C-alpha positions in Angstrom: -0.3 -0.1 -0.2 1.1 3.2 -0.6 0.8 5.2 2.2 2.1 9.3 3.0 6.2 10.5 4.6 3.6 10.1 8.1 2.1 7.3 7.4 0.9 5.4 10.9 1.1 7.9 14.0 2.7 9.0 16.2 3.7 5.6 17.2 6.8 5.4 18.8 8.1 1.4 17.8 9.1 -0.4 14.8 7.2 -3.7 13.6 9.1 -5.4 15.3 8.1 -4.0 18.6 11.5 -2.1 18.9 11.6 1.2 20.0 12.1 3.9 17.4 15.1 6.3 17.7 12.7 9.5 17.5 9.9 10.4 19.8 6.7 11.6 17.6 5.7 14.6 16.7 3.1 14.8 18.6 5.4 15.8 21.7 4.6 12.7 24.1 6.6 9.6 25.4 3.7 7.5 24.0 1.9 5.7 20.7 -1.1 7.0 19.6 -3.0 10.7 20.1 -6.6 11.7 19.6 -9.2 12.6 17.2 -8.9 16.7 16.5 -12.4 16.1 14.4 -16.1 15.0 13.9 -18.3 12.5 16.7 -15.4 11.1 17.7 -13.7 14.6 18.7 -11.6 13.7 22.0 -11.2 9.4 21.9 -7.4 8.3 21.7 -6.7 7.3 17.9 -4.1 5.4 15.5 -3.8 7.1 12.6 -3.0 5.4 9.1 -2.8 8.0 6.6 -3.3 6.4 2.8 -1.7 8.6 -0.2 -3.3 9.7 -3.2 -6.3 11.7 -3.9 -8.2 12.2 -7.1 -9.7 15.5 -5.7 -7.1 19.3 -5.7 -8.3 21.2 -2.7 -7.8 25.1 -2.1 -10.0 27.6 -0.8 -9.8 30.8 -0.7 -10.8 32.8 2.3 -12.9 36.2 2.6 -9.9 37.9 3.1 -7.8 36.3 -0.4 -6.2 34.8 1.7 -5.2 31.3 -0.3 -5.9 27.8 1.9 -4.3 24.3 0.0 -6.0 21.0 1.6 -4.1 21.2 4.7 -2.3 17.2 3.6 -1.9 18.7 0.2 1.5 16.5 0.5 -0.7 13.0 1.2 -3.1 14.3 -1.6 -1.6 15.7 -4.6 1.9 16.8 -4.2 2.8 13.7 -2.5 5.9 13.5 -0.8 8.4 11.0 0.6 5.2 8.2 -0.2 6.2 4.3 1.3 5.2 1.2 0.2 4.5 -0.7 2.6 2.5 -4.4 2.5 -1.1 -5.2 4.4 1.1 -7.5 6.9 4.2 -4.5 7.7 1.0 -2.2 8.5 -1.1 -4.4 10.7 2.0 -5.4 12.4 3.0 -1.3 13.3 -0.5 -0.7 14.9 -0.5 -4.2 16.7 2.9 -2.9 18.4 1.4 0.7 18.6 -1.9 0.2 20.5 -1.7 -1.5 23.6 -4.5 0.8 25.1 -6.2 2.2 21.9 -9.1 0.9 20.0 -9.6 3.3 17.7 -8.2 3.4 13.8 -8.5 6.1 12.0 -7.9 5.2 7.9 -7.4 8.5 6.1 -5.8 10.3 3.7 -5.6 11.6 0.6 -8.3 9.5 -0.8 -8.4 5.8 0.8 -10.9 4.7 -1.4 -8.8 4.5 -4.3 -6.2 1.5 -2.8 -9.5 -0.3 -1.8 -8.7 -3.7 -3.0 -5.8 -3.8 -0.3 -7.8 -1.2 1.9 -10.2 -4.0 2.3 -7.8 -6.4 3.2 -5.5 -4.6 5.7 -9.3 -3.8 7.3 -10.3 -7.6 7.2 -6.7 -8.2 9.8 -7.1 -5.7 12.2 -10.2 -6.7 12.8 -9.2 -10.2 12.6 -6.5 -9.3 15.1 -8.4 -7.1 17.6 -11.9 -6.0 16.8 -10.7 -2.2 16.1 -13.4 0.4 15.5 -12.4 1.6 12.5 -13.0 5.6 11.3 -12.6 6.0 7.3 -12.3 9.4 6.2 -13.3 10.1 2.6 -14.3 12.7 0.2 -17.0 10.8 -0.5 -16.4 11.0 -3.9 -15.9 6.6 -4.3 -18.0 3.5 -2.2 -16.4 0.3 -2.0 -19.2 -2.3 -0.3 -16.1 -4.6 0.9 -14.2 -1.6 1.9 -17.7 -0.6 3.8 -18.9 -3.5 5.7 -15.3 -3.5 8.1 -16.2 0.5 8.7 -17.1 1.8 12.0 -17.8 5.0 11.6 -17.7 6.4 7.8 -16.8 10.6 8.2 -17.3 11.8 4.7 -16.1 14.8 3.5 -18.0 16.6 1.1 -16.4 19.2 -1.0 -17.7 22.5 -2.1 -17.4 24.3 -5.2 -15.0 27.0 -3.0 -12.9 24.3 -2.2 -11.7 24.4 -6.3 -11.7 27.6 -8.1 -9.5 24.9 -10.8 -13.2 23.1 -11.7 -15.5 25.7 -12.8 -16.6 26.6 -9.7 -18.5 22.9 -9.8 -19.0 20.6 -6.4 -16.6 17.4 -7.1 -18.6 14.8 -4.8 -21.8 12.6 -6.0 -24.5 12.4 -4.7 -25.1 9.1 -5.5 -22.1 8.0 -3.6 -22.8 9.6 -1.0 -26.1 8.5 -0.4 -24.8 4.9 -0.9 -23.1 5.1 2.2 -26.3 6.3 3.8 -28.0 3.9 3.1 -25.1 1.2 4.1 -24.7 2.9 7.3 -28.3 3.1 8.1 -28.7 -1.1 6.7 -25.8 -2.2 8.8 -25.9 -0.7 11.6 -22.9 2.1 11.7 -22.8 5.3 11.8 -22.1 8.0 9.7 -21.7 11.7 9.5 -21.2 14.4 6.8 -18.0 17.2 8.1 -18.0 20.1 5.7 -15.6 22.7 6.0 -16.4 26.0 5.8 -14.8 29.0 4.0 -17.8 31.6 3.2 -21.2 32.4 3.4 -21.7 30.2 -0.5 -20.8 27.1 1.6 -24.4 26.7 4.0 -27.3 27.6 1.1 -24.6 24.4 -0.7 -25.3 22.1 1.7 -28.5 22.7 2.3 -28.8 21.5 -1.4 -26.8 18.7 -1.0 -29.2 17.7 1.8 -32.6 18.3 0.5 -31.1 15.8 -1.9 -30.4 13.0 0.1 -32.3 10.9 2.8 -31.6 9.0 5.7 -29.6 12.0 7.9 -30.3 13.6 11.2 -28.8 17.9 12.0 -26.8 15.8 13.8 -25.0 14.0 11.7 -24.1 17.5 10.0 -21.1 18.7 11.0 -19.7 22.2 9.8 -16.2 23.1 10.8 -14.3 26.7 9.4 -11.0 26.1 7.0 -8.1 25.8 8.4 -4.5 25.0 9.4 -4.0 27.5 12.2 -5.7 29.4 15.0 -5.7 33.0 13.8 -6.9 31.3 9.9 -10.0 29.1 11.8 -10.8 31.7 14.0 -11.7 34.2 10.2 -15.0 32.4 10.1 -15.3 31.1 13.5 -18.5 33.2 14.2 -20.4 32.7 11.1 -19.5 28.8 11.5 -20.9 29.0 14.9 -23.8 31.3 13.8 -24.9 27.9 11.1 -24.8 25.1 13.3 -27.4 27.2 15.5 -29.9 28.2 13.0 -29.5 24.1 11.5 -29.4 22.6 14.4 -26.0 21.5 12.9 -22.6 20.2 14.6 -19.4 22.5 15.5 -16.2 20.5 14.6 -13.6 21.9 16.0 -9.7 21.0 15.2 -8.7 20.3 18.7 -5.4 18.5 17.3 -4.8 22.2 16.2 -5.2 23.6 19.1 -3.3 21.3 21.4 -0.8 20.2 18.6 -0.3 23.3 16.1 0.3 22.7 12.4 2.1 19.7 12.4 1.9 16.4 10.8 2.0 13.1 12.6 0.4 14.2 15.1 
Protein backbone atom coordinates (compact mmCIF):
# COMPACT_ATOMS: atom_id res chain seq x y z
CA UNK A 1 0.00 0.00 0.00
CA UNK A 2 1.12 3.56 -0.65
CA UNK A 3 1.17 5.54 2.58
CA UNK A 4 2.03 9.18 3.20
CA UNK A 5 5.25 10.39 4.76
CA UNK A 6 3.71 10.37 8.26
CA UNK A 7 2.18 6.97 7.48
CA UNK A 8 1.06 5.35 10.71
CA UNK A 9 1.13 7.94 13.49
CA UNK A 10 2.03 8.72 16.16
CA UNK A 11 4.09 5.61 16.95
CA UNK A 12 7.05 4.80 19.23
CA UNK A 13 7.87 1.24 18.10
CA UNK A 14 8.74 -0.45 14.85
CA UNK A 15 6.88 -3.49 13.54
CA UNK A 16 9.01 -5.79 15.73
CA UNK A 17 8.33 -3.85 18.92
CA UNK A 18 11.74 -2.13 19.05
CA UNK A 19 11.81 1.54 20.19
CA UNK A 20 12.11 4.08 17.40
CA UNK A 21 15.04 6.53 17.63
CA UNK A 22 12.83 9.60 17.11
CA UNK A 23 9.99 10.71 19.41
CA UNK A 24 6.53 11.27 17.91
CA UNK A 25 5.67 14.70 16.50
CA UNK A 26 3.05 15.00 19.24
CA UNK A 27 5.84 15.49 21.78
CA UNK A 28 4.42 12.67 23.87
CA UNK A 29 6.56 9.61 24.59
CA UNK A 30 3.66 7.25 23.98
CA UNK A 31 2.02 6.03 20.77
CA UNK A 32 -1.35 7.40 19.74
CA UNK A 33 -3.06 10.76 19.74
CA UNK A 34 -6.66 11.95 19.90
CA UNK A 35 -9.18 12.33 17.11
CA UNK A 36 -9.37 16.07 16.62
CA UNK A 37 -12.57 16.32 14.54
CA UNK A 38 -16.07 14.91 14.31
CA UNK A 39 -18.31 12.77 16.47
CA UNK A 40 -15.33 11.04 18.10
CA UNK A 41 -13.43 14.24 18.89
CA UNK A 42 -11.12 13.60 21.84
CA UNK A 43 -11.10 9.80 21.56
CA UNK A 44 -7.60 8.21 21.77
CA UNK A 45 -6.74 7.00 18.26
CA UNK A 46 -3.99 5.85 15.93
CA UNK A 47 -3.98 7.17 12.37
CA UNK A 48 -3.12 5.45 9.09
CA UNK A 49 -2.65 7.99 6.30
CA UNK A 50 -2.73 6.60 2.76
CA UNK A 51 -1.22 8.53 -0.14
CA UNK A 52 -2.96 9.84 -3.26
CA UNK A 53 -6.20 11.70 -3.89
CA UNK A 54 -8.58 12.20 -6.80
CA UNK A 55 -9.28 15.84 -5.87
CA UNK A 56 -7.08 18.94 -5.80
CA UNK A 57 -8.48 21.32 -3.19
CA UNK A 58 -7.63 24.96 -2.56
CA UNK A 59 -9.90 27.45 -0.80
CA UNK A 60 -10.03 31.24 -0.76
CA UNK A 61 -10.98 32.98 2.48
CA UNK A 62 -13.05 36.20 2.51
CA UNK A 63 -9.78 38.17 2.94
CA UNK A 64 -8.52 36.55 -0.34
CA UNK A 65 -5.98 34.36 1.46
CA UNK A 66 -5.41 31.13 -0.47
CA UNK A 67 -5.59 28.02 1.73
CA UNK A 68 -4.49 24.77 0.07
CA UNK A 69 -5.41 21.33 1.35
CA UNK A 70 -3.70 20.86 4.73
CA UNK A 71 -2.58 17.37 3.68
CA UNK A 72 -1.48 18.19 0.14
CA UNK A 73 1.71 16.20 0.81
CA UNK A 74 -0.50 13.10 0.96
CA UNK A 75 -2.91 14.15 -1.78
CA UNK A 76 -1.51 15.78 -4.91
CA UNK A 77 1.92 17.16 -3.95
CA UNK A 78 3.17 13.76 -2.85
CA UNK A 79 6.25 13.82 -0.66
CA UNK A 80 8.28 10.86 0.60
CA UNK A 81 5.57 8.31 -0.15
CA UNK A 82 6.26 4.90 1.39
CA UNK A 83 5.17 1.50 0.14
CA UNK A 84 4.32 -1.02 2.84
CA UNK A 85 2.60 -4.39 2.76
CA UNK A 86 -0.69 -5.01 4.52
CA UNK A 87 1.15 -7.30 6.96
CA UNK A 88 3.76 -4.64 7.79
CA UNK A 89 1.11 -1.98 8.41
CA UNK A 90 -0.86 -4.35 10.61
CA UNK A 91 2.28 -5.23 12.62
CA UNK A 92 3.07 -1.54 13.19
CA UNK A 93 -0.48 -0.90 14.36
CA UNK A 94 -0.46 -3.88 16.75
CA UNK A 95 2.86 -2.82 18.30
CA UNK A 96 1.55 0.70 18.98
CA UNK A 97 -1.98 0.14 20.27
CA UNK A 98 -1.66 -1.42 23.72
CA UNK A 99 -4.52 0.70 25.08
CA UNK A 100 -5.90 2.16 21.84
CA UNK A 101 -8.88 0.59 20.09
CA UNK A 102 -9.81 3.35 17.64
CA UNK A 103 -8.10 3.50 14.26
CA UNK A 104 -8.59 6.28 11.72
CA UNK A 105 -7.83 5.56 8.06
CA UNK A 106 -7.38 8.81 6.21
CA UNK A 107 -5.57 10.32 3.25
CA UNK A 108 -5.52 11.56 0.58
CA UNK A 109 -8.44 9.43 -0.52
CA UNK A 110 -8.14 5.91 0.99
CA UNK A 111 -10.63 4.28 -1.39
CA UNK A 112 -8.26 4.76 -4.31
CA UNK A 113 -6.56 1.68 -2.82
CA UNK A 114 -9.78 -0.21 -2.14
CA UNK A 115 -8.53 -3.75 -2.77
CA UNK A 116 -5.59 -3.53 -0.36
CA UNK A 117 -7.64 -1.45 2.06
CA UNK A 118 -10.19 -4.26 2.28
CA UNK A 119 -7.42 -6.72 3.11
CA UNK A 120 -5.97 -4.40 5.76
CA UNK A 121 -9.30 -3.75 7.48
CA UNK A 122 -10.18 -7.44 7.47
CA UNK A 123 -6.83 -8.32 9.06
CA UNK A 124 -7.06 -5.56 11.67
CA UNK A 125 -10.57 -6.63 12.68
CA UNK A 126 -9.44 -10.25 13.06
CA UNK A 127 -6.41 -9.29 15.14
CA UNK A 128 -8.04 -7.00 17.68
CA UNK A 129 -11.62 -5.93 16.80
CA UNK A 130 -10.60 -2.30 16.36
CA UNK A 131 -13.16 0.44 15.83
CA UNK A 132 -12.28 1.82 12.38
CA UNK A 133 -13.15 5.28 11.06
CA UNK A 134 -12.77 5.86 7.32
CA UNK A 135 -12.18 9.50 6.33
CA UNK A 136 -13.19 9.95 2.69
CA UNK A 137 -14.23 12.74 0.34
CA UNK A 138 -17.34 10.75 -0.60
CA UNK A 139 -16.60 10.38 -4.30
CA UNK A 140 -15.91 6.63 -4.19
CA UNK A 141 -17.81 3.78 -2.53
CA UNK A 142 -16.70 0.18 -2.10
CA UNK A 143 -19.03 -2.20 -0.28
CA UNK A 144 -16.27 -4.74 0.39
CA UNK A 145 -14.34 -2.12 2.35
CA UNK A 146 -17.47 -0.62 3.91
CA UNK A 147 -18.41 -3.79 5.77
CA UNK A 148 -15.29 -3.41 7.96
CA UNK A 149 -15.84 0.28 8.77
CA UNK A 150 -17.61 1.47 11.93
CA UNK A 151 -17.80 5.21 11.21
CA UNK A 152 -17.91 6.71 7.73
CA UNK A 153 -16.55 10.26 7.93
CA UNK A 154 -17.69 11.86 4.67
CA UNK A 155 -16.22 15.23 3.69
CA UNK A 156 -17.92 16.36 0.47
CA UNK A 157 -16.01 19.20 -1.16
CA UNK A 158 -18.03 22.26 -2.11
CA UNK A 159 -17.45 24.57 -5.08
CA UNK A 160 -15.30 26.95 -3.02
CA UNK A 161 -12.66 24.24 -2.70
CA UNK A 162 -12.09 23.93 -6.46
CA UNK A 163 -11.41 27.24 -8.15
CA UNK A 164 -9.73 25.35 -11.00
CA UNK A 165 -12.82 23.23 -11.73
CA UNK A 166 -15.30 25.82 -13.05
CA UNK A 167 -16.79 26.37 -9.61
CA UNK A 168 -18.57 23.04 -9.66
CA UNK A 169 -18.79 20.94 -6.48
CA UNK A 170 -16.95 17.66 -6.92
CA UNK A 171 -19.14 15.20 -5.11
CA UNK A 172 -21.62 12.52 -6.10
CA UNK A 173 -25.01 12.58 -4.39
CA UNK A 174 -25.50 8.93 -5.36
CA UNK A 175 -22.20 7.89 -3.79
CA UNK A 176 -22.88 9.78 -0.56
CA UNK A 177 -26.35 8.24 -0.41
CA UNK A 178 -24.78 4.78 -0.81
CA UNK A 179 -22.69 5.40 2.31
CA UNK A 180 -25.71 6.58 4.31
CA UNK A 181 -27.88 3.69 3.14
CA UNK A 182 -25.18 1.12 3.91
CA UNK A 183 -24.55 2.59 7.36
CA UNK A 184 -28.25 2.58 8.20
CA UNK A 185 -28.81 -0.97 7.00
CA UNK A 186 -25.75 -2.41 8.79
CA UNK A 187 -25.90 -0.61 12.13
CA UNK A 188 -22.92 1.61 11.40
CA UNK A 189 -22.49 5.35 11.93
CA UNK A 190 -21.68 8.18 9.53
CA UNK A 191 -21.04 11.89 9.61
CA UNK A 192 -21.19 14.56 6.93
CA UNK A 193 -18.30 16.90 7.73
CA UNK A 194 -18.03 20.13 5.77
CA UNK A 195 -15.28 22.73 5.63
CA UNK A 196 -16.69 26.27 5.73
CA UNK A 197 -14.79 28.99 3.89
CA UNK A 198 -17.42 31.50 2.71
CA UNK A 199 -21.12 32.38 2.86
CA UNK A 200 -22.20 30.40 -0.20
CA UNK A 201 -21.03 27.16 1.45
CA UNK A 202 -24.03 27.03 3.80
CA UNK A 203 -26.53 27.22 0.93
CA UNK A 204 -24.67 24.53 -1.02
CA UNK A 205 -24.79 22.28 2.05
CA UNK A 206 -28.53 22.81 2.42
CA UNK A 207 -29.04 22.01 -1.26
CA UNK A 208 -27.03 18.81 -0.96
CA UNK A 209 -28.87 17.73 2.19
CA UNK A 210 -32.22 18.30 0.46
CA UNK A 211 -31.19 15.61 -2.08
CA UNK A 212 -30.14 13.07 0.56
CA UNK A 213 -32.27 10.79 2.72
CA UNK A 214 -31.64 9.09 6.05
CA UNK A 215 -29.62 11.79 7.81
CA UNK A 216 -30.34 13.79 10.97
CA UNK A 217 -29.12 17.31 11.78
CA UNK A 218 -26.69 15.91 14.34
CA UNK A 219 -25.01 13.92 11.55
CA UNK A 220 -23.99 17.19 9.88
CA UNK A 221 -20.80 18.84 11.11
CA UNK A 222 -19.47 22.22 10.05
CA UNK A 223 -15.92 23.36 10.76
CA UNK A 224 -14.08 26.56 9.91
CA UNK A 225 -11.36 26.34 7.29
CA UNK A 226 -7.79 26.72 8.46
CA UNK A 227 -4.71 24.89 9.66
CA UNK A 228 -3.80 27.51 12.26
CA UNK A 229 -5.81 29.06 15.12
CA UNK A 230 -5.54 32.46 13.40
CA UNK A 231 -7.11 31.22 10.14
CA UNK A 232 -9.78 29.24 11.99
CA UNK A 233 -10.89 32.36 13.89
CA UNK A 234 -11.71 34.19 10.64
CA UNK A 235 -14.88 32.13 10.10
CA UNK A 236 -15.62 30.76 13.58
CA UNK A 237 -18.46 33.20 14.28
CA UNK A 238 -20.21 32.47 10.95
CA UNK A 239 -19.81 28.71 11.44
CA UNK A 240 -21.33 28.91 14.91
CA UNK A 241 -24.26 30.92 13.54
CA UNK A 242 -25.00 28.41 10.77
CA UNK A 243 -24.74 25.48 13.18
CA UNK A 244 -27.18 26.99 15.65
CA UNK A 245 -29.66 28.05 12.94
CA UNK A 246 -29.67 24.64 11.23
CA UNK A 247 -29.20 22.29 14.18
CA UNK A 248 -25.83 21.14 12.85
CA UNK A 249 -22.86 20.27 15.04
CA UNK A 250 -19.98 22.70 15.38
CA UNK A 251 -16.81 20.77 14.52
CA UNK A 252 -13.71 21.77 16.41
CA UNK A 253 -10.18 21.11 15.15
CA UNK A 254 -8.82 20.07 18.52
CA UNK A 255 -5.51 18.74 17.21
CA UNK A 256 -4.62 22.23 15.96
CA UNK A 257 -5.37 23.72 19.37
CA UNK A 258 -3.21 21.08 21.05
CA UNK A 259 -0.33 20.60 18.62
CA UNK A 260 -0.45 23.44 16.09
CA UNK A 261 -0.03 23.06 12.34
CA UNK A 262 1.99 19.83 12.37
CA UNK A 263 1.91 16.56 10.51
CA UNK A 264 1.99 13.25 12.33
CA UNK A 265 0.02 14.36 15.38
